[in-house]
N, CA, C and O of each residue as an XYZ file, in Angstrom:
352
protein
N       0.852     -1.213     -0.052
C      -0.087     -0.014      0.048
C       0.898      1.369      0.133
O       1.780      1.520      0.979
N       0.568      2.293     -0.876
C       1.308      3.493     -0.832
C       1.021      4.162      0.591
O       0.110      3.855      1.359
N       1.988      5.130      0.771
C       1.809      6.073      1.953
C       0.716      7.029      1.616
O       0.669      7.511      0.484
N      -0.164      7.332      2.523
C      -1.293      8.297      2.408
C      -1.009      9.454      3.245
O      -1.009      9.318      4.469
N      -0.757     10.631      2.679
C      -0.459     11.824      3.155
C      -1.840     12.507      3.938
O      -2.840     12.794      3.279
N      -1.775     12.702      5.249
C      -2.719     13.320      5.944
C      -2.212     14.478      6.835
O      -1.893     14.325      8.014
N      -2.169     15.625      6.178
C      -1.664     16.778      6.964
C      -0.226     16.780      7.334
O       0.644     16.874      6.468
N       0.039     16.680      8.570
C       1.458     16.740      9.151
C       2.124     15.303      9.168
O       3.233     15.091      9.656
N       1.345     14.365      8.596
C       1.945     13.149      8.780
C       1.449     12.245      7.516
O       0.763     12.701      6.601
N       1.842     11.058      7.591
C       1.186      9.994      6.689
C       0.936      8.555      7.209
O       1.568      8.049      8.136
N       0.102      8.047      6.621
C      -0.496      6.638      7.016
C       0.333      5.568      6.206
O       0.427      5.579      4.979
N       0.882      4.708      6.981
C       1.790      3.592      6.201
C       1.433      2.300      6.533
O       0.783      2.149      7.568
N       1.763      1.219      5.783
C       1.532     -0.124      6.097
C       2.532     -0.961      5.357
O       2.891     -0.645      4.222
N       2.956     -1.947      5.931
C       3.844     -3.174      5.449
C       3.237     -4.348      5.587
O       2.884     -4.744      6.698
N       3.030     -5.085      4.417
C       2.505     -6.517      4.442
C       3.650     -7.409      3.855
O       4.346     -7.218      2.858
N       3.649     -8.515      4.825
C       4.564     -9.580      4.335
C       4.109    -11.026      5.030
O       3.568    -11.232      6.117
N       4.471    -11.806      4.149
C       4.269    -13.374      4.558
C       5.033    -13.781      5.775
O       6.174    -13.392      6.023
N       4.294    -14.628      6.554
C       5.067    -15.328      7.672
C       4.709    -16.929      7.479
O       3.892    -17.289      6.631
N       5.290    -17.707      8.210
C       4.845    -19.003      8.369
C       3.646    -19.295      8.815
O       3.198    -20.424      8.617
N       2.983    -18.428      9.429
C       1.568    -18.559      9.992
C       0.541    -17.881      9.004
O      -0.669    -17.925      9.223
N       1.081    -17.260      7.920
C       0.135    -16.527      6.975
C       0.722    -15.188      6.675
O       1.920    -14.907      6.694
N      -0.359    -14.338      6.374
C       0.150    -12.850      6.066
C       0.138    -12.058      7.421
O      -0.604    -12.331      8.365
N       1.020    -11.084      7.392
C       1.030    -10.150      8.468
C       1.047     -8.657      7.941
O       1.733     -8.263      6.998
N       0.324     -8.017      8.579
C       0.115     -6.472      8.202
C       0.498     -5.575      9.390
O      -0.114     -5.758     10.442
N       1.408     -4.662      9.335
C       1.897     -3.766     10.194
C       1.588     -2.190      9.697
O       2.149     -1.716      8.710
N       0.796     -1.575     10.364
C       0.378     -0.140      9.882
C       0.581      0.756     11.050
O       0.698      0.371     12.213
N       0.615      2.080     10.605
C       0.776      3.182     11.579
C       0.682      4.586     10.878
O       0.270      4.742      9.729
N       1.105      5.562     11.691
C       0.815      6.953     11.223
C       2.126      7.643     11.591
O       2.398      7.486     12.781
N       2.974      8.329     10.937
C       4.152      8.821     11.291
C       3.945     10.528     10.973
O       3.447     11.014      9.959
N       4.379     11.108     11.924
C       4.274     12.706     11.753
C       5.821     13.160     11.474
O       6.797     12.864     12.162
N       5.792     13.919     10.342
C       6.998     14.501     10.005
C       6.995     16.003      9.705
O       7.983     16.685      9.434
N       5.643     16.433      9.805
C       5.520     18.065      9.584
C       5.935     18.520      8.257
O       6.316     19.686      8.146
N       5.906     17.642      7.092
C       6.382     18.154      5.851
C       5.244     19.075      5.238
O       5.510     19.710      4.217
N       4.165     19.161      5.734
C       3.062     19.965      5.102
C       3.520     21.434      5.486
O       3.091     22.374      4.816
N       4.339     21.640      6.497
C       4.533     23.077      6.853
C       6.181     23.127      7.061
O       6.639     24.268      7.122
N       6.966     22.223      7.158
C       8.360     22.378      7.407
C       9.189     23.255      6.341
O       8.921     23.186      5.142
N      10.143     24.029      6.807
C      10.843     24.849      5.944
C      12.182     23.936      5.419
O      12.710     22.974      5.977
N      12.469     24.485      4.363
C      13.788     23.650      3.695
C      14.854     23.444      4.743
O      15.370     22.347      4.961
N      15.191     24.689      5.454
C      16.285     24.710      6.280
C      16.150     23.887      7.550
O      17.058     23.766      8.373
N      14.909     23.312      7.651
C      14.564     22.544      8.732
C      14.519     20.897      8.441
O      14.184     20.041      9.260
N      14.948     20.675      7.045
C      14.842     19.256      6.656
C      16.028     18.437      7.197
O      17.169     18.884      7.312
N      15.660     17.264      7.499
C      16.564     16.261      8.208
C      17.236     15.318      7.275
O      18.156     14.607      7.680
N      16.822     15.279      6.050
C      17.187     14.424      5.066
C      17.042     14.740      3.641
O      16.218     15.597      3.320
N      17.794     14.107      2.691
C      17.565     14.356      1.463
C      16.015     14.205      0.872
O      15.515     14.933      0.015
N      15.385     13.090      1.535
C      14.088     12.858      1.249
C      13.199     14.087      1.643
O      12.316     14.442      0.862
N      13.387     14.712      2.754
C      12.697     15.932      3.236
C      12.886     17.081      2.384
O      11.987     17.901      2.202
N      14.141     17.174      1.803
C      14.544     18.320      1.124
C      13.771     18.195     -0.199
O      13.272     19.187     -0.730
N      13.684     17.007     -0.704
C      13.072     16.961     -2.144
C      11.678     17.102     -1.734
O      11.113     17.990     -2.371
N      11.021     16.573     -0.967
C       9.549     16.863     -0.692
C       9.293     18.322     -0.560
O       8.372     18.873     -1.162
N      10.145     18.965      0.261
C       9.843     20.406      0.446
C      10.019     21.212     -0.800
O       9.215     22.110     -1.052
N      11.010     20.951     -1.587
C      11.107     21.516     -2.871
C       9.948     21.375     -3.770
O       9.420     22.374     -4.257
N       9.492     20.080     -4.034
C       8.416     19.696     -4.676
C       7.159     20.481     -4.380
O       6.433     20.947     -5.258
N       6.932     20.605     -2.940
C       5.853     21.190     -2.224
C       5.759     22.638     -2.639
O       4.714     23.155     -3.035
N       7.025     23.320     -2.512
C       7.251     24.714     -2.763
C       6.833     25.078     -4.279
O       6.159     26.092     -4.460
N       7.202     24.307     -5.326
C       6.974     24.361     -6.577
C       5.572     24.268     -6.885
O       4.957     25.143     -7.495
N       5.076     23.200     -6.457
C       3.541     22.888     -6.670
C       2.712     23.980     -5.920
O       1.585     24.217     -6.355
N       3.170     24.664     -4.835
C       2.429     25.621     -4.190
C       2.446     26.975     -4.854
O       1.628     27.851     -4.575
N       3.504     27.126     -5.829
C       3.453     28.419     -6.553
C       2.354     28.739     -7.212
O       1.595     27.836     -7.566
N       2.052     30.145     -7.510
C       1.103     30.705     -8.202
C       0.684     29.828     -9.572
O      -0.451     29.498     -9.916
N       1.883     29.573    -10.202
C       1.749     28.779    -11.612
C       1.049     27.473    -11.484
O       0.411     27.092    -12.466
N       1.079     26.642    -10.289
C       0.615     25.342    -10.300
C      -0.545     25.449     -9.251
O      -1.532     24.814     -9.621
N      -0.677     25.994     -8.207
C      -1.490     25.928     -7.084
C      -2.967     25.964     -7.406
O      -3.818     25.414     -6.708
N      -3.233     26.694     -8.585
C      -4.569     26.799     -8.854
C      -5.303     25.336     -9.439
O      -6.520     25.201     -9.570
N      -4.446     24.458     -9.704
C      -4.648     23.060    -10.164
C      -4.917     22.148     -9.030
O      -5.578     21.143     -9.295
N      -4.516     22.325     -7.798
C      -4.588     21.448     -6.749
C      -5.198     21.984     -5.458
O      -4.984     23.109     -5.005
N      -6.000     21.028     -4.905
C      -6.531     21.430     -3.462
C      -5.239     21.104     -2.635
O      -4.348     20.400     -3.109
N      -5.176     21.651     -1.369
C      -4.019     21.252     -0.466
C      -3.825     19.718     -0.295
O      -2.690     19.245     -0.353
N      -4.894     18.950     -0.091
C      -4.622     17.640      0.129
C      -4.085     17.016     -1.001
O      -3.157     16.216     -0.880
N      -4.623     17.328     -2.208
C      -3.966     16.730     -3.412
C      -2.596     17.193     -3.699
O      -1.808     16.456     -4.292
N      -2.254     18.453     -3.283
C      -0.892     18.762     -3.506
C      -0.061     18.102     -2.527
O       1.057     17.794     -2.940
N      -0.308     17.840     -1.446
C       0.598     17.218     -0.445
C       0.607     15.569     -0.779
O       1.674     14.969     -0.654
N      -0.418     14.956     -1.139
C      -0.362     13.568     -1.677
C       0.618     13.549     -2.875
O       1.489     12.680     -2.884
N       0.534     14.510     -3.962
C       1.326     14.479     -4.912
C       2.828     14.551     -4.543
O       3.624     13.829     -5.142
N       3.210     15.339     -3.643
C       4.519     15.405     -3.154
C       4.923     14.272     -2.346
O       6.122     14.010     -2.255
N       3.965     13.500     -1.688
C       4.281     12.191     -1.119
C       4.604     11.103     -2.094
O       5.501     10.278     -1.918
N       3.787     11.158     -3.169
C       3.997     10.177     -4.261
C       5.255     10.299     -5.022
O       6.007      9.338     -5.189
N       5.488     11.508     -5.493
C       6.707     11.787     -6.084
C       8.003     11.487     -5.326
O       8.922     10.772     -5.724
N       7.924     12.165     -4.146
C       9.036     11.774     -3.327
C       9.334     10.276     -2.926
O      10.506      9.910     -2.844
N       8.319      9.424     -2.682
C       8.356      8.056     -2.467
C       8.961      7.362     -3.661
O       9.797      6.467     -3.543
N       8.440      7.875     -4.987
C       8.840      7.220     -6.148
C      10.418      7.446     -6.264
O      11.126      6.464     -6.491
N      10.905      8.525     -6.135
C      12.261      9.032     -6.140
C      13.125      8.086     -5.369
O      14.127      7.527     -5.814
N      12.568      7.954     -4.021
C      13.254      7.235     -2.904
C      13.302      5.831     -3.433
O      14.303      5.138     -3.254
N      12.154      5.354     -4.137
C      12.208      3.734     -4.417
C      13.201      3.587     -5.514
O      13.743      2.485     -5.604
N      13.505      4.449     -6.301
C      14.595      4.375     -7.382
C      15.861      4.532     -7.000
O      16.746      4.577     -7.855
N      16.153      4.642     -5.618
C      17.205      4.984     -4.853
C      18.165      6.197     -5.196
O      19.392      6.236     -5.111
N      17.231      7.224     -5.626
C      17.874      8.516     -5.812
C      18.034      9.453     -4.593
O      18.792     10.421     -4.542
N      17.113      8.970     -3.512
C      17.174      9.686     -2.217
C      17.202      8.737     -1.138
O      16.599      7.672     -1.267
N      17.896      9.034      0.012
C      17.907      8.378      1.212
C      16.947      8.767      2.102
O      16.878      8.232      3.209
């Protein structure tokens, strides 16, 4: 399941098979990437997320997104870049 952005954090889950069947672990992590500044970023992932958020929040793009869509787009793009091992 992909990470679902909800304001200051995201909902996540991991599924894996065990000897007794399938196991799902899920939770909610707060990272404040909806409002964190670039200078406050703790990793290259957070820096990329904030840059993407700033670009999509600019006047040129913001009219095309509601805030929840904008943050989910940032989450999806950043997660995809990380999955390709371009971010740590």
